[in-house]
C-alpha positions in Angstrom: 50.6 81.6 80.9 50.1 79.9 84.3 52.9 80.1 86.8 53.0 78.6 90.2 54.3 81.2 92.7 57.3 80.1 94.7 58.5 82.5 97.4 61.8 80.6 97.7 63.6 77.8 95.9 62.2 74.6 97.3 63.9 71.3 97.4 61.3 69.8 95.2 62.0 72.3 92.4 65.8 71.5 92.7 65.0 67.8 92.4 62.9 68.4 89.2 65.6 70.6 87.7 68.3 68.1 88.4 66.3 65.2 86.9 65.6 67.2 83.8 69.2 68.2 83.3 70.4 64.6 83.8 67.7 63.3 81.4 68.5 65.8 78.6 72.2 65.5 78.9 72.0 61.7 78.9 69.8 61.7 75.7 72.4 64.0 74.0 75.2 61.7 75.2 73.3 58.7 73.9 72.9 60.2 70.5 76.5 61.6 70.2 78.6 59.3 72.3 77.2 55.8 73.0 73.8 54.2 73.0 74.3 52.8 76.5 73.9 56.4 77.8 70.1 55.9 77.3 70.1 53.7 80.4 70.7 56.8 82.5 67.3 58.5 81.7 65.6 55.2 82.2 67.1 55.0 85.7 66.0 58.6 86.4 62.5 57.8 85.3 62.5 54.7 87.5 63.6 56.8 90.5 60.8 59.3 89.8 58.2 56.5 89.8 59.8 55.0 92.9 59.5 58.5 94.6 55.9 58.9 93.5 55.0 55.5 95.0 57.0 55.5 98.2 57.8 59.1 98.9 61.5 58.3 99.4 64.1 60.2 97.4 67.8 59.5 97.8 68.8 62.8 96.2 67.2 64.6 99.3 70.1 63.4 101.5 72.7 64.9 99.1 70.8 68.2 98.7 70.4 68.6 102.4 74.1 68.0 102.8 74.7 70.8 100.3 72.5 73.1 102.2 69.4 73.4 100.0 66.7 75.0 102.1 63.7 72.9 103.0 60.7 75.3 103.2 58.1 72.6 103.3 56.0 72.1 106.5 56.4 68.3 106.3 59.0 67.1 108.8 59.6 63.9 106.8 61.8 65.9 104.3 64.7 65.7 106.7 64.7 61.9 106.7 64.5 61.7 102.9 60.8 61.0 102.7 58.9 63.8 101.1 
């Protein structure tokens, strides 16, 4: 099994875990609670495409406020652009 070595938890990994948890929990809520909950994973998918095109991620501001370490060499991470 291939595993990418990460010496520390990076902010990119936290973003991916957060997006996965939101998508999975929203799909479960859409099945069990209300079908309108399916709009939440659609929004998360839109934001991932937006991030891939522009490099801007609004979640970075919140994670930096919480103190998630930024171990990337790119200085644009502080401004929300990865």
